[in-house]
N, C-alpha and C positions, 0 to 999 in steps of 0.2 A: 782337533778333538776326535776320537774314534768314531766310526760309524757302528751304528747297533741295530740290526733286522728285527723289527715286529713284526707280529703276525695277526692280522685281522680279516680272518678267514683266509678267504685266496682270491686273487695271487698274494703274494709275500709282499710287503711295503717294506722299498729301503730310504732309513732318512735318517737326519740329523735327530739326536735325542731330544735336546732342546725344541727343536723344530717339531717333533712328534706330539710333544706333550702342548706348543701352543695350538696345534690343531684338533687334538682332545678336546682343549677346554673351548675352542671355538665351537666345535660341535656339541658340546654339552650344552653351551648359552643358546645356541640354535633350538634345541630341544625344548627348553625351560622356557623360553619369550615364544618361539613361533610356534609351537604345536597346538596350545591354548586356544591360539587364535581361528583353529579350525572350526572351533564351538559357539564362535561369536556369529549370531544370525547378521544375514546382511539385508539388504529391501527387500520387502517380500513382492509378490508378484503380483500384477493389478487384478487377476482372477481371484485372489486369497480373499477369505471371508476377512481379515484385519484391514487391508486395504481398502476393501467395498464399505468396511465400517467408518473408516475415517472420512474417504470421500464423501459419504452421508454425512458427519458431523460437519464435513467445510461446508457442503451446500445449506444446511439448515442455518448456521452461523451467518453466512454472506448473503442468502437469498432473502431469509427473514429478518436478520440485524440490518446488514450493509443497504440491499436493494431496495426493502421494501420497509424499514425503520418499524416492525413489531418486534421492538426490543423486549418486551414482556416475555417473548417466546422462546428468547436464548439465555435469559438469566440463569434458569434451570442447569444447564450444561455449562458455567461458565463459574469457576473457583472463586469462591470470596475472596482471597489472596491472590488472585491473577496478577501477574507482572506484565506489563506489554512496553516495550522499547522499540521507539519509532526514530528512526535515523535523521527525522523532520522538526517533528511534532513532541519529542521527549518522552514521558515516562509517565505511564498510569499503573500505580502498584494496589489498587484494589478495582474488584467488578463494577463498586459503586463509582468510582471516578472513571472509569471505563465509558459503563452507561451514560453520566453526566455529558461528557466528551460527546457521545456520539448525539446525543439530544441537540449539544449547542452547535456541533460543526456539519454533522452530514445530514440530519433529521429538523433541521430549524426551516429551511425554505422548502415547502411544498411544491413551489410550482418548477423549479428548477432540481432535477433530483442526478443523485449520482448510481451509476453502475458500477459493479464488479464483475468480471469475469474469470473465470481459473482458465489457462493458458493449457491447451491441449496436450496432453502426453509430459506436461512437465511436473505432474505431481508424483513425490516420492515420500516410502513411507517406511519405516526402520521399528523393528520391534524392539520394546525393553522388558529384559528380564529380571528376576532376581531368584534365586536360587531354583531357576528353571521353571519359574511362575510368570507368565506374564502380568504387567503392571502397569504398564504405556506404550504408547508410540510416538516417535517424533514424525513429524510431517513437513516436509520440502515441497516446495514450487514456487511457481511465477504467476504473477495476477496482474491481469490488465484493469484499466480505471475508465471510465466513460463518462459524460455531463451529457444531460437532456434537458435542453432549454424548451421550457414551454410546449413540451410532445413533440419536439422536433427529433429528428434520427439521432441515435447517440453517436456522441463524438469521442474519439479516444483521445485521453489527454495525459496517460500517464503507463507505467510501467513496472513494477517491483518485484523483488525477491521476498519472501516468506519462510520462516520456519515455527511450528508450532509443538507443545509439548503436550501430549493428550495422555491424562491419568486415569485409570479406572478405580472409581470410589461406588463402595458397594455395588458392584458390576455394572456401574453407568458410567459413560466415558464424559469425561470435564477438563474443560481447557484451561491449564494451568500456567502454561509461558507462553509467550507470543515475541517474534524478534520481526521487525517490518523495517525491509533495508533496499539500498541501491535503487532509490526510486531515482527513475527518469524521465522526464519531459517529453512528450511526443511532440513535433514539431506540428502547430497547426496549419490546416489547409489554407489556401490564400482566398478570402472570400470576395465575393463582388459587393461593391457599395451601391445603395439605393440613389437613387439621384431627387434632391428636395428641393423646394423652390425657395428663396429667401423669406419668404413669408412663413413657410412651416419651420425654417432653422430658427428663425426669430422666437420663436414657441420658448427654445430653451436657453436664449441668453440672457444671461444676468448672473447673481450673488447667490453663492449655495454657504450653507455651513453645515458643518459635520462634526461628531462628537471627537474623534480622533484626528481627522485631516485638518480640522478648523476650517479657515475662510476657502473657498472656492470660486475662482471666477471664472464664466463661459462667455467667450465671443463668436462670432462668425467667422470661418476660414473658407477657403476654398473648395467646395464639395462637402465640406464638415463644418465639424467645430474644433475650436481649440479649447481645451482645459488647463488651468494654472492653480496649482495649491502649493504657496512658497515656492521653493526651486524647482519643482517640478511641472513641466510643461508637456503634453500629450496633443495631439492632433488624432482624432477621431471619425470615425465616417458611419453613415448611416446603413444599418444591416436590414432595418424597416422602418416606420415612420416614428417609433418612438426608443429604437434598440442602438448602440451605438458601438462599436468596436476600435480597437488598435492594432495597428498591423503587425507592430513589433512585440507586442505583450499579451498574455494570456486574460484580458482586462474587456470587461463591457459596461457600458453606461446606459442603464432603462431610465428613461421620465417618466413620470407618474402625474397624469393629470387628474383634475377634478372633473365635476358634472358638467361645469360650464366650458373646459375644456383648456382650461389654464394648467401650465406646468406647477407643480406643488411640489414636488421632491425627486432625488434621482438615488438610485439605486447602484452600488459600483459593486461588482461581482469580479473575483479572482477563479478562474478555471468553473465559472459558473457558479460559485459559493458567494454570497453574499460576505463582503466585508467593510463595508460602510453604506451607510444612509445618509444624505445630505439633504438638507431643508432650503428648499428655495427662500430666499430673504427679502 
Protein backbone atom coordinates (compact mmCIF):
# COMPACT_ATOMS: atom_id res chain seq x y z
CA UNK A 1 0.00 0.00 0.00
CA UNK A 2 1.28 3.46 -0.85
CA UNK A 3 2.44 5.51 2.10
CA UNK A 4 0.91 8.95 2.68
CA UNK A 5 2.24 11.95 4.52
CA UNK A 6 0.20 13.43 7.40
CA UNK A 7 0.98 16.76 8.96
CA UNK A 8 0.33 17.09 12.67
CA UNK A 9 1.98 20.41 13.27
CA UNK A 10 5.73 19.99 12.86
CA UNK A 11 7.72 17.91 12.13
CA UNK A 12 6.09 15.88 9.33
CA UNK A 13 5.03 12.30 10.23
CA UNK A 14 5.45 9.62 7.57
CA UNK A 15 3.28 6.53 8.22
CA UNK A 16 0.92 3.94 6.81
CA UNK A 17 -2.67 5.25 6.54
CA UNK A 18 -4.17 2.43 8.63
CA UNK A 19 -1.38 2.71 11.19
CA UNK A 20 -1.89 6.46 11.57
CA UNK A 21 -5.64 5.96 11.96
CA UNK A 22 -5.01 3.42 14.73
CA UNK A 23 -2.65 5.82 16.50
CA UNK A 24 -5.25 8.57 16.25
CA UNK A 25 -7.90 6.33 17.84
CA UNK A 26 -5.53 5.40 20.69
CA UNK A 27 -4.74 9.06 21.30
CA UNK A 28 -8.43 9.93 21.38
CA UNK A 29 -9.10 7.01 23.77
CA UNK A 30 -6.35 8.24 26.09
CA UNK A 31 -7.84 11.74 26.15
CA UNK A 32 -11.36 10.45 26.89
CA UNK A 33 -10.37 7.98 29.61
CA UNK A 34 -7.37 9.40 31.41
CA UNK A 35 -7.72 13.16 31.36
CA UNK A 36 -10.82 13.15 33.63
CA UNK A 37 -8.77 11.23 36.20
CA UNK A 38 -6.75 14.37 36.78
CA UNK A 39 -9.77 15.77 38.61
CA UNK A 40 -10.20 12.77 40.94
CA UNK A 41 -9.04 13.60 44.46
CA UNK A 42 -6.28 11.49 45.97
CA UNK A 43 -5.84 10.99 49.69
CA UNK A 44 -5.69 14.22 51.66
CA UNK A 45 -2.66 15.35 53.60
CA UNK A 46 -2.39 14.78 57.34
CA UNK A 47 -2.54 18.53 57.95
CA UNK A 48 -5.84 18.96 56.08
CA UNK A 49 -9.07 19.73 57.91
CA UNK A 50 -10.74 16.59 56.55
CA UNK A 51 -7.95 14.33 57.76
CA UNK A 52 -8.01 15.86 61.24
CA UNK A 53 -11.82 15.58 61.37
CA UNK A 54 -11.84 11.87 60.46
CA UNK A 55 -8.97 11.20 62.85
CA UNK A 56 -11.01 12.85 65.61
CA UNK A 57 -14.05 10.70 64.77
CA UNK A 58 -11.84 7.60 64.84
CA UNK A 59 -10.54 8.55 68.28
CA UNK A 60 -14.06 9.11 69.64
CA UNK A 61 -15.29 5.82 68.20
CA UNK A 62 -12.54 3.62 69.58
CA UNK A 63 -11.49 5.47 72.72
CA UNK A 64 -15.04 5.93 74.02
CA UNK A 65 -16.56 2.80 72.48
CA UNK A 66 -13.93 0.07 72.32
CA UNK A 67 -11.48 1.10 75.03
CA UNK A 68 -13.83 2.54 77.65
CA UNK A 69 -17.13 0.87 76.68
CA UNK A 70 -19.06 4.15 76.91
CA UNK A 71 -21.35 2.92 74.18
CA UNK A 72 -24.07 5.54 74.69
CA UNK A 73 -21.57 8.23 73.64
CA UNK A 74 -20.93 6.73 70.19
CA UNK A 75 -24.48 5.88 69.08
CA UNK A 76 -25.14 9.42 67.84
CA UNK A 77 -22.53 9.19 65.07
CA UNK A 78 -23.19 5.60 63.99
CA UNK A 79 -25.75 5.20 61.22
CA UNK A 80 -28.89 3.22 62.08
CA UNK A 81 -28.31 1.10 58.98
CA UNK A 82 -24.62 0.51 59.73
CA UNK A 83 -23.10 -2.50 57.99
CA UNK A 84 -20.06 -3.98 59.72
CA UNK A 85 -18.15 -6.76 57.95
CA UNK A 86 -15.60 -8.71 60.01
CA UNK A 87 -13.45 -11.45 58.51
CA UNK A 88 -13.78 -13.66 61.61
CA UNK A 89 -16.94 -12.78 63.52
CA UNK A 90 -19.31 -12.16 60.61
CA UNK A 91 -21.70 -9.33 59.76
CA UNK A 92 -23.64 -6.74 61.78
CA UNK A 93 -26.32 -5.08 59.67
CA UNK A 94 -27.68 -2.45 62.05
CA UNK A 95 -26.42 -0.08 64.72
CA UNK A 96 -28.50 -1.89 67.32
CA UNK A 97 -26.93 -5.25 66.47
CA UNK A 98 -23.43 -3.75 66.56
CA UNK A 99 -23.99 -2.17 70.00
CA UNK A 100 -25.48 -5.41 71.36
CA UNK A 101 -22.49 -7.44 70.21
CA UNK A 102 -20.11 -4.91 71.74
CA UNK A 103 -21.89 -5.30 75.07
CA UNK A 104 -21.77 -9.11 74.89
CA UNK A 105 -18.18 -9.51 73.71
CA UNK A 106 -15.96 -6.50 74.36
CA UNK A 107 -17.65 -4.93 77.38
CA UNK A 108 -18.92 -7.96 79.32
CA UNK A 109 -15.85 -8.61 81.45
CA UNK A 110 -15.00 -5.49 83.45
CA UNK A 111 -12.03 -7.09 85.20
CA UNK A 112 -10.13 -7.88 82.01
CA UNK A 113 -10.24 -5.21 79.33
CA UNK A 114 -9.42 -4.74 75.67
CA UNK A 115 -7.51 -1.88 74.14
CA UNK A 116 -7.30 -0.68 70.53
CA UNK A 117 -4.49 1.52 69.23
CA UNK A 118 -4.21 3.10 65.80
CA UNK A 119 -0.86 2.28 64.19
CA UNK A 120 1.19 5.47 63.78
CA UNK A 121 1.16 6.98 60.28
CA UNK A 122 -1.10 4.23 58.90
CA UNK A 123 -4.20 6.40 58.59
CA UNK A 124 -5.32 7.38 55.08
CA UNK A 125 -8.32 9.56 54.23
CA UNK A 126 -9.88 9.87 50.77
CA UNK A 127 -12.63 12.45 50.10
CA UNK A 128 -15.90 11.52 48.38
CA UNK A 129 -17.52 14.12 46.13
CA UNK A 130 -20.80 14.41 44.25
CA UNK A 131 -21.05 17.21 41.70
CA UNK A 132 -18.15 18.95 43.39
CA UNK A 133 -19.68 18.75 46.89
CA UNK A 134 -17.97 16.78 49.65
CA UNK A 135 -20.44 14.18 50.96
CA UNK A 136 -18.20 11.62 52.65
CA UNK A 137 -14.79 10.11 53.17
CA UNK A 138 -13.08 6.73 53.08
CA UNK A 139 -10.75 5.97 55.97
CA UNK A 140 -8.12 3.23 55.77
CA UNK A 141 -5.58 2.15 58.36
CA UNK A 142 -4.07 -0.49 60.60
CA UNK A 143 -4.82 -0.97 64.28
CA UNK A 144 -3.42 -3.11 67.07
CA UNK A 145 -5.34 -4.86 69.83
CA UNK A 146 -4.23 -5.43 73.40
CA UNK A 147 -5.61 -7.25 76.43
CA UNK A 148 -5.26 -5.96 79.97
CA UNK A 149 -5.63 -8.76 82.52
CA UNK A 150 -6.45 -7.63 86.05
CA UNK A 151 -4.93 -4.16 85.56
CA UNK A 152 -1.62 -5.55 84.35
CA UNK A 153 0.51 -4.10 81.56
CA UNK A 154 -1.36 -4.22 78.20
CA UNK A 155 -0.31 -7.19 76.08
CA UNK A 156 -0.56 -6.99 72.29
CA UNK A 157 -2.60 -9.86 70.91
CA UNK A 158 -3.38 -8.90 67.31
CA UNK A 159 -3.24 -6.50 64.39
CA UNK A 160 -5.73 -5.87 61.58
CA UNK A 161 -6.57 -3.61 58.67
CA UNK A 162 -9.76 -1.57 58.52
CA UNK A 163 -11.73 0.61 56.11
CA UNK A 164 -14.51 2.96 57.17
CA UNK A 165 -16.98 4.95 55.09
CA UNK A 166 -18.06 8.19 56.77
CA UNK A 167 -21.02 10.17 55.40
CA UNK A 168 -22.05 13.76 56.12
CA UNK A 169 -25.65 13.94 57.34
CA UNK A 170 -27.03 17.34 58.35
CA UNK A 171 -23.43 18.56 58.48
CA UNK A 172 -22.49 15.81 60.97
CA UNK A 173 -20.18 12.87 60.26
CA UNK A 174 -21.81 9.44 60.56
CA UNK A 175 -20.17 6.01 60.30
CA UNK A 176 -21.95 4.14 57.51
CA UNK A 177 -19.87 1.09 56.53
CA UNK A 178 -17.02 -0.82 58.18
CA UNK A 179 -14.62 -3.46 56.87
CA UNK A 180 -12.40 -5.15 59.45
CA UNK A 181 -10.06 -7.70 57.91
CA UNK A 182 -6.61 -9.27 57.64
CA UNK A 183 -6.59 -10.05 61.35
CA UNK A 184 -3.35 -11.57 62.51
CA UNK A 185 -2.47 -12.92 65.92
CA UNK A 186 0.64 -11.74 67.69
CA UNK A 187 2.70 -14.51 69.21
CA UNK A 188 2.49 -14.38 72.97
CA UNK A 189 5.70 -13.89 74.90
CA UNK A 190 7.04 -16.84 76.83
CA UNK A 191 5.63 -16.75 80.34
CA UNK A 192 7.41 -17.87 83.45
CA UNK A 193 5.38 -20.25 85.56
CA UNK A 194 5.02 -19.98 89.30
CA UNK A 195 5.93 -22.98 91.44
CA UNK A 196 2.99 -24.18 93.53
CA UNK A 197 3.03 -26.92 96.14
CA UNK A 198 1.02 -30.13 95.74
CA UNK A 199 -1.30 -28.87 98.45
CA UNK A 200 -1.97 -25.66 96.52
CA UNK A 201 -2.58 -27.58 93.28
CA UNK A 202 -4.94 -29.98 95.06
CA UNK A 203 -7.38 -27.09 95.56
CA UNK A 204 -8.17 -27.13 91.83
CA UNK A 205 -8.28 -30.87 91.17
CA UNK A 206 -11.71 -32.35 90.53
CA UNK A 207 -14.71 -32.39 88.20
CA UNK A 208 -16.25 -29.32 86.58
CA UNK A 209 -19.22 -28.74 84.31
CA UNK A 210 -19.67 -25.96 81.72
CA UNK A 211 -22.71 -25.03 79.58
CA UNK A 212 -20.94 -25.46 76.22
CA UNK A 213 -17.94 -27.67 76.94
CA UNK A 214 -19.73 -30.13 79.21
CA UNK A 215 -17.81 -32.22 81.72
CA UNK A 216 -14.24 -31.18 82.51
CA UNK A 217 -11.80 -33.12 84.64
CA UNK A 218 -8.64 -31.70 86.20
CA UNK A 219 -5.75 -33.68 87.62
CA UNK A 220 -2.31 -32.75 88.89
CA UNK A 221 0.54 -32.75 86.45
CA UNK A 222 4.21 -32.09 87.08
CA UNK A 223 4.53 -28.34 87.76
CA UNK A 224 0.91 -27.74 86.79
CA UNK A 225 -2.50 -29.19 85.93
CA UNK A 226 -3.94 -31.34 83.16
CA UNK A 227 -7.36 -30.27 81.92
CA UNK A 228 -9.42 -32.76 79.94
CA UNK A 229 -12.72 -32.06 78.18
CA UNK A 230 -13.82 -34.73 75.70
CA UNK A 231 -10.96 -35.24 73.25
CA UNK A 232 -9.21 -32.04 74.30
CA UNK A 233 -6.31 -32.37 76.72
CA UNK A 234 -4.33 -29.31 77.86
CA UNK A 235 -1.48 -28.93 80.30
CA UNK A 236 -1.54 -25.59 82.06
CA UNK A 237 0.91 -23.85 84.35
CA UNK A 238 0.40 -21.35 87.18
CA UNK A 239 0.95 -17.68 86.38
CA UNK A 240 -0.39 -16.70 89.78
CA UNK A 241 -1.80 -18.77 92.63
CA UNK A 242 -5.20 -18.93 90.90
CA UNK A 243 -4.49 -18.14 87.22
CA UNK A 244 -3.09 -20.78 84.84
CA UNK A 245 -1.93 -20.53 81.20
CA UNK A 246 -1.24 -22.85 78.29
CA UNK A 247 2.07 -22.52 76.45
CA UNK A 248 0.66 -23.30 72.99
CA UNK A 249 -2.68 -21.47 72.92
CA UNK A 250 -3.89 -17.99 74.00
CA UNK A 251 -6.02 -19.57 76.75
CA UNK A 252 -6.08 -18.88 80.47
CA UNK A 253 -7.91 -20.60 83.32
CA UNK A 254 -8.78 -18.70 86.48
CA UNK A 255 -10.03 -20.52 89.57
CA UNK A 256 -12.49 -18.70 91.81
CA UNK A 257 -12.72 -19.49 95.50
CA UNK A 258 -15.40 -18.81 98.09
CA UNK A 259 -14.82 -17.11 101.43
CA UNK A 260 -13.74 -20.45 102.94
CA UNK A 261 -10.96 -20.83 100.39
CA UNK A 262 -12.66 -23.65 98.46
CA UNK A 263 -12.66 -23.61 94.64
CA UNK A 264 -16.19 -23.14 93.30
CA UNK A 265 -15.68 -22.44 89.58
CA UNK A 266 -13.22 -21.86 86.75
CA UNK A 267 -13.27 -19.02 84.20
CA UNK A 268 -11.89 -19.88 80.76
CA UNK A 269 -10.57 -17.00 78.65
CA UNK A 270 -9.30 -16.73 75.09
CA UNK A 271 -7.21 -13.63 74.39
CA UNK A 272 -8.44 -12.34 77.73
CA UNK A 273 -12.11 -12.68 76.78
CA UNK A 274 -14.28 -15.00 78.89
CA UNK A 275 -15.55 -17.78 76.64
CA UNK A 276 -16.73 -20.33 79.21
CA UNK A 277 -17.52 -20.65 82.93
CA UNK A 278 -17.29 -24.09 84.54
CA UNK A 279 -18.68 -24.84 87.98
CA UNK A 280 -16.96 -27.35 90.24
CA UNK A 281 -19.17 -30.32 91.06
